[in-house]
N, CA, C and O atoms as CSV, one atom per row, in Angstrom:
chain,resi,resn,atom,element,x,y,z
A,1,MET,N,N,-0.938,4.221,17.659
A,1,MET,CA,C,-1.103,4.689,16.292
A,1,MET,C,C,-0.595,6.131,16.219
A,1,MET,O,O,-1.024,6.981,16.999
A,2,ASN,N,N,0.318,6.407,15.284
A,2,ASN,CA,C,0.829,7.773,15.178
A,2,ASN,C,C,-0.093,8.634,14.313
A,2,ASN,O,O,-1.078,8.139,13.765
A,3,VAL,N,N,0.225,9.901,14.195
A,3,VAL,CA,C,-0.629,10.858,13.477
A,3,VAL,C,C,-0.803,10.448,12.022
A,3,VAL,O,O,-1.918,10.475,11.502
A,4,ALA,N,N,0.280,10.071,11.362
A,4,ALA,CA,C,0.189,9.673,9.957
A,4,ALA,C,C,-0.709,8.455,9.787
A,4,ALA,O,O,-1.526,8.408,8.867
A,5,ASP,N,N,-0.560,7.465,10.673
A,5,ASP,CA,C,-1.402,6.273,10.605
A,5,ASP,C,C,-2.867,6.631,10.807
A,5,ASP,O,O,-3.744,6.078,10.142
A,6,HIS,N,N,-3.131,7.556,11.724
A,6,HIS,CA,C,-4.499,7.974,12.003
A,6,HIS,C,C,-5.110,8.644,10.770
A,6,HIS,O,O,-6.251,8.356,10.408
A,7,ARG,N,N,-4.358,9.531,10.130
A,7,ARG,CA,C,-4.862,10.214,8.930
A,7,ARG,C,C,-5.084,9.235,7.798
A,7,ARG,O,O,-6.071,9.339,7.070
A,8,ILE,N,N,-4.174,8.282,7.640
A,8,ILE,CA,C,-4.334,7.271,6.595
A,8,ILE,C,C,-5.577,6.440,6.869
A,8,ILE,O,O,-6.332,6.122,5.951
A,9,SER,N,N,-5.788,6.091,8.123
A,9,SER,CA,C,-6.977,5.333,8.500
A,9,SER,C,C,-8.248,6.116,8.183
A,9,SER,O,O,-9.220,5.548,7.685
A,10,GLU,N,N,-8.243,7.411,8.468
A,10,GLU,CA,C,-9.408,8.252,8.162
A,10,GLU,C,C,-9.639,8.333,6.663
A,10,GLU,O,O,-10.783,8.279,6.211
A,11,LEU,N,N,-8.563,8.463,5.883
A,11,LEU,CA,C,-8.699,8.488,4.427
A,11,LEU,C,C,-9.260,7.168,3.912
A,11,LEU,O,O,-10.123,7.152,3.034
A,12,TRP,N,N,-8.770,6.073,4.459
A,12,TRP,CA,C,-9.254,4.759,4.055
A,12,TRP,C,C,-10.751,4.640,4.342
A,12,TRP,O,O,-11.506,4.135,3.511
A,13,ASP,N,N,-11.178,5.101,5.510
A,13,ASP,CA,C,-12.604,5.080,5.862
A,13,ASP,C,C,-13.409,5.954,4.907
A,13,ASP,O,O,-14.493,5.569,4.468
A,14,ALA,N,N,-12.875,7.132,4.587
A,14,ALA,CA,C,-13.573,8.043,3.671
A,14,ALA,C,C,-13.704,7.421,2.284
A,14,ALA,O,O,-14.763,7.501,1.663
A,15,LEU,N,N,-12.633,6.803,1.801
A,15,LEU,CA,C,-12.698,6.136,0.493
A,15,LEU,C,C,-13.729,5.017,0.505
A,15,LEU,O,O,-14.492,4.853,-0.447
A,16,GLY,N,N,-13.746,4.261,1.571
A,16,GLY,CA,C,-14.689,3.155,1.673
A,16,GLY,C,C,-16.138,3.582,1.710
A,16,GLY,O,O,-17.027,2.803,1.366
A,17,SER,N,N,-16.384,4.804,2.121
A,17,SER,CA,C,-17.768,5.273,2.209
A,17,SER,C,C,-18.236,5.993,0.944
A,17,SER,O,O,-19.404,6.366,0.838
A,18,LEU,N,N,-17.328,6.187,-0.012
A,18,LEU,CA,C,-17.711,6.872,-1.246
A,18,LEU,C,C,-18.522,5.961,-2.166
A,18,LEU,O,O,-18.230,4.771,-2.282
A,19,PRO,N,N,-19.536,6.521,-2.814
A,19,PRO,CA,C,-20.231,5.750,-3.849
A,19,PRO,C,C,-19.268,5.482,-5.015
A,19,PRO,O,O,-18.302,6.219,-5.209
A,20,GLU,N,N,-19.536,4.440,-5.775
A,20,GLU,CA,C,-18.645,4.045,-6.866
A,20,GLU,C,C,-18.384,5.195,-7.847
A,20,GLU,O,O,-17.260,5.368,-8.317
A,21,GLN,N,N,-19.407,5.965,-8.150
A,21,GLN,CA,C,-19.261,7.086,-9.079
A,21,GLN,C,C,-18.271,8.119,-8.532
A,21,GLN,O,O,-17.478,8.679,-9.289
A,22,GLU,N,N,-18.315,8.367,-7.248
A,22,GLU,CA,C,-17.392,9.324,-6.634
A,22,GLU,C,C,-15.967,8.779,-6.604
A,22,GLU,O,O,-15.008,9.544,-6.710
A,23,MET,N,N,-15.824,7.472,-6.462
A,23,MET,CA,C,-14.499,6.860,-6.471
A,23,MET,C,C,-13.822,7.120,-7.819
A,23,MET,O,O,-12.634,7.437,-7.870
A,24,ALA,N,N,-14.575,6.987,-8.894
A,24,ALA,CA,C,-14.035,7.275,-10.227
A,24,ALA,C,C,-13.596,8.728,-10.313
A,24,ALA,O,O,-12.579,9.033,-10.936
A,25,HIS,N,N,-14.347,9.621,-9.699
A,25,HIS,CA,C,-13.987,11.042,-9.700
A,25,HIS,C,C,-12.675,11.265,-8.944
A,25,HIS,O,O,-11.838,12.053,-9.384
A,26,VAL,N,N,-12.490,10.591,-7.826
A,26,VAL,CA,C,-11.260,10.720,-7.038
A,26,VAL,C,C,-10.058,10.274,-7.869
A,26,VAL,O,O,-9.040,10.965,-7.914
A,27,VAL,N,N,-10.175,9.125,-8.524
A,27,VAL,CA,C,-9.074,8.613,-9.341
A,27,VAL,C,C,-8.775,9.572,-10.495
A,27,VAL,O,O,-7.613,9.843,-10.796
A,28,THR,N,N,-9.816,10.078,-11.132
A,28,THR,CA,C,-9.634,11.023,-12.236
A,28,THR,C,C,-8.943,12.290,-11.757
A,28,THR,O,O,-8.062,12.816,-12.438
A,29,ARG,N,N,-9.331,12.771,-10.611
A,29,ARG,CA,C,-8.726,13.985,-10.052
A,29,ARG,C,C,-7.251,13.766,-9.724
A,29,ARG,O,O,-6.411,14.609,-10.041
A,30,LEU,N,N,-6.940,12.650,-9.098
A,30,LEU,CA,C,-5.535,12.335,-8.802
A,30,LEU,C,C,-4.722,12.222,-10.088
A,30,LEU,O,O,-3.604,12.731,-10.166
A,31,PHE,N,N,-5.281,11.556,-11.093
A,31,PHE,CA,C,-4.594,11.412,-12.370
A,31,PHE,C,C,-4.286,12.786,-12.956
A,31,PHE,O,O,-3.162,13.044,-13.385
A,32,ALA,N,N,-5.283,13.666,-12.972
A,32,ALA,CA,C,-5.102,15.009,-13.538
A,32,ALA,C,C,-4.063,15.820,-12.763
A,32,ALA,O,O,-3.253,16.529,-13.360
A,33,LEU,N,N,-4.088,15.714,-11.443
A,33,LEU,CA,C,-3.112,16.444,-10.627
A,33,LEU,C,C,-1.682,16.014,-10.941
A,33,LEU,O,O,-0.797,16.847,-11.134
A,34,TYR,N,N,-1.471,14.703,-10.989
A,34,TYR,CA,C,-0.114,14.212,-11.241
A,34,TYR,C,C,0.293,14.391,-12.703
A,34,TYR,O,O,1.472,14.587,-13.000
A,35,GLU,N,N,-0.663,14.326,-13.600
A,35,GLU,CA,C,-0.366,14.594,-15.009
A,35,GLU,C,C,0.120,16.035,-15.188
A,35,GLU,O,O,1.067,16.290,-15.932
A,36,ALA,N,N,-0.533,16.968,-14.502
A,36,ALA,CA,C,-0.124,18.376,-14.558
A,36,ALA,C,C,1.281,18.555,-13.992
A,36,ALA,O,O,2.069,19.337,-14.523
A,37,ARG,N,N,1.593,17.841,-12.928
A,37,ARG,CA,C,2.941,17.924,-12.350
A,37,ARG,C,C,3.986,17.462,-13.356
A,37,ARG,O,O,5.053,18.063,-13.481
A,38,LEU,N,N,3.663,16.378,-14.080
A,38,LEU,CA,C,4.618,15.874,-15.069
A,38,LEU,C,C,4.763,16.827,-16.256
A,38,LEU,O,O,5.843,16.937,-16.836
A,39,GLN,N,N,3.685,17.511,-16.614
A,39,GLN,CA,C,3.779,18.483,-17.703
A,39,GLN,C,C,4.684,19.639,-17.299
A,39,GLN,O,O,5.418,20.171,-18.132
A,40,GLN,N,N,4.640,20.025,-16.052
A,40,GLN,CA,C,5.489,21.108,-15.558
A,40,GLN,C,C,6.927,20.642,-15.366
A,40,GLN,O,O,7.870,21.405,-15.578
A,41,ASN,N,N,7.086,19.382,-14.964
A,41,ASN,CA,C,8.418,18.844,-14.702
A,41,ASN,C,C,8.414,17.349,-15.036
A,41,ASN,O,O,8.021,16.532,-14.203
A,42,PRO,N,N,8.852,16.983,-16.256
A,42,PRO,CA,C,8.824,15.578,-16.675
A,42,PRO,C,C,9.639,14.634,-15.786
A,42,PRO,O,O,9.464,13.418,-15.862
A,43,GLY,N,N,10.512,15.167,-14.959
A,43,GLY,CA,C,11.302,14.332,-14.061
A,43,GLY,C,C,10.781,14.296,-12.643
A,43,GLY,O,O,11.478,13.813,-11.751
A,44,ASP,N,N,9.577,14.792,-12.404
A,44,ASP,CA,C,9.001,14.845,-11.058
A,44,ASP,C,C,8.905,13.431,-10.473
A,44,ASP,O,O,8.070,12.631,-10.896
A,45,ALA,N,N,9.752,13.141,-9.516
A,45,ALA,CA,C,9.828,11.788,-8.946
A,45,ALA,C,C,8.519,11.357,-8.293
A,45,ALA,O,O,8.122,10.198,-8.412
A,46,GLU,N,N,7.853,12.268,-7.613
A,46,GLU,CA,C,6.590,11.912,-6.948
A,46,GLU,C,C,5.528,11.537,-7.976
A,46,GLU,O,O,4.806,10.557,-7.792
A,47,ALA,N,N,5.427,12.307,-9.052
A,47,ALA,CA,C,4.442,12.021,-10.098
A,47,ALA,C,C,4.783,10.716,-10.813
A,47,ALA,O,O,3.895,9.910,-11.091
A,48,LEU,N,N,6.054,10.507,-11.108
A,48,LEU,CA,C,6.463,9.264,-11.763
A,48,LEU,C,C,6.162,8.066,-10.873
A,48,LEU,O,O,5.735,7.019,-11.360
A,49,HIS,N,N,6.383,8.216,-9.578
A,49,HIS,CA,C,6.079,7.147,-8.623
A,49,HIS,C,C,4.571,6.872,-8.584
A,49,HIS,O,O,4.144,5.718,-8.538
A,50,PHE,N,N,3.773,7.939,-8.604
A,50,PHE,CA,C,2.317,7.781,-8.617
A,50,PHE,C,C,1.881,6.966,-9.833
A,50,PHE,O,O,1.110,6.016,-9.703
A,51,PHE,N,N,2.379,7.340,-11.021
A,51,PHE,CA,C,1.962,6.636,-12.235
A,51,PHE,C,C,2.488,5.206,-12.276
A,51,PHE,O,O,1.831,4.325,-12.830
A,52,SER,N,N,3.647,4.964,-11.705
A,52,SER,CA,C,4.159,3.606,-11.613
A,52,SER,C,C,3.241,2.762,-10.728
A,52,SER,O,O,2.890,1.637,-11.084
A,53,ASN,N,N,2.858,3.308,-9.580
A,53,ASN,CA,C,1.944,2.599,-8.678
A,53,ASN,C,C,0.567,2.422,-9.302
A,53,ASN,O,O,-0.054,1.370,-9.147
A,54,LEU,N,N,0.088,3.437,-10.002
A,54,LEU,CA,C,-1.218,3.341,-10.658
A,54,LEU,C,C,-1.185,2.254,-11.722
A,54,LEU,O,O,-2.118,1.456,-11.826
A,55,ASN,N,N,-0.127,2.218,-12.506
A,55,ASN,CA,C,0.011,1.189,-13.537
A,55,ASN,C,C,0.004,-0.205,-12.915
A,55,ASN,O,O,-0.650,-1.117,-13.422
A,56,ARG,N,N,0.733,-0.363,-11.820
A,56,ARG,CA,C,0.779,-1.657,-11.144
A,56,ARG,C,C,-0.604,-2.043,-10.622
A,56,ARG,O,O,-1.015,-3.196,-10.750
A,57,ALA,N,N,-1.319,-1.092,-10.038
A,57,ALA,CA,C,-2.650,-1.375,-9.499
A,57,ALA,C,C,-3.627,-1.765,-10.612
A,57,ALA,O,O,-4.415,-2.697,-10.451
A,58,VAL,N,N,-3.573,-1.058,-11.726
A,58,VAL,CA,C,-4.453,-1.374,-12.860
A,58,VAL,C,C,-4.119,-2.762,-13.405
A,58,VAL,O,O,-5.014,-3.567,-13.661
A,59,THR,N,N,-2.828,-3.035,-13.578
A,59,THR,CA,C,-2.398,-4.331,-14.101
A,59,THR,C,C,-2.841,-5.462,-13.185
A,59,THR,O,O,-3.383,-6.463,-13.653
A,60,GLU,N,N,-2.616,-5.310,-11.893
A,60,GLU,CA,C,-3.008,-6.356,-10.943
A,60,GLU,C,C,-4.518,-6.550,-10.913
A,60,GLU,O,O,-5.002,-7.678,-10.818
A,61,THR,N,N,-5.255,-5.461,-10.993
A,61,THR,CA,C,-6.719,-5.559,-10.983
A,61,THR,C,C,-7.223,-6.269,-12.239
A,61,THR,O,O,-8.111,-7.118,-12.168
A,62,CYS,N,N,-6.649,-5.911,-13.382
A,62,CYS,CA,C,-7.059,-6.574,-14.636
A,62,CYS,C,C,-6.730,-8.064,-14.607
A,62,CYS,O,O,-7.516,-8.883,-15.084
A,63,GLN,N,N,-5.573,-8.417,-14.050
A,63,GLN,CA,C,-5.191,-9.827,-13.933
A,63,GLN,C,C,-6.146,-10.569,-13.018
A,63,GLN,O,O,-6.552,-11.692,-13.314
A,64,CYS,N,N,-6.502,-9.947,-11.913
A,64,CYS,CA,C,-7.443,-10.589,-10.979
A,64,CYS,C,C,-8.804,-10.776,-11.634
A,64,CYS,O,O,-9.435,-11.822,-11.485
A,65,ASN,N,N,-9.252,-9.755,-12.359
A,65,ASN,CA,C,-10.556,-9.843,-13.022
A,65,ASN,C,C,-10.559,-10.913,-14.102
A,65,ASN,O,O,-11.553,-11.622,-14.260
A,66,SER,N,N,-9.465,-11.044,-14.851
A,66,SER,CA,C,-9.428,-12.067,-15.900
A,66,SER,C,C,-9.330,-13.467,-15.287
A,66,SER,O,O,-9.815,-14.431,-15.878
A,67,ASN,N,N,-8.714,-13.589,-14.117
A,67,ASN,CA,C,-8.624,-14.888,-13.450
A,67,ASN,C,C,-9.973,-15.339,-12.917
A,67,ASN,O,O,-10.203,-16.536,-12.749
A,68,ARG,N,N,-10.867,-14.397,-12.649
A,68,ARG,CA,C,-12.197,-14.735,-12.125
A,68,ARG,C,C,-13.105,-15.269,-13.216
A,68,ARG,O,O,-14.075,-15.973,-12.936
A,69,ARG,N,N,-12.789,-14.935,-14.459
A,69,ARG,CA,C,-13.665,-15.352,-15.584
A,69,ARG,C,C,-13.472,-16.781,-15.959
A,69,ARG,O,O,-14.129,-17.273,-16.876
């Protein structure tokens, strides 16, 4: 396991141990950080990639939730 994999694994463990309320705070904080980046630079590729991935995750989650009903 390389250094990046180890750090990602630690982050995954940390996320898994957060209470649900704190998870919402993490997502809100990430959203605000990347939103600020886009306000400073509307072409920021990293921020645009983040929002593209976030949109995909929300869409997939909503589809999964509606399929369970």
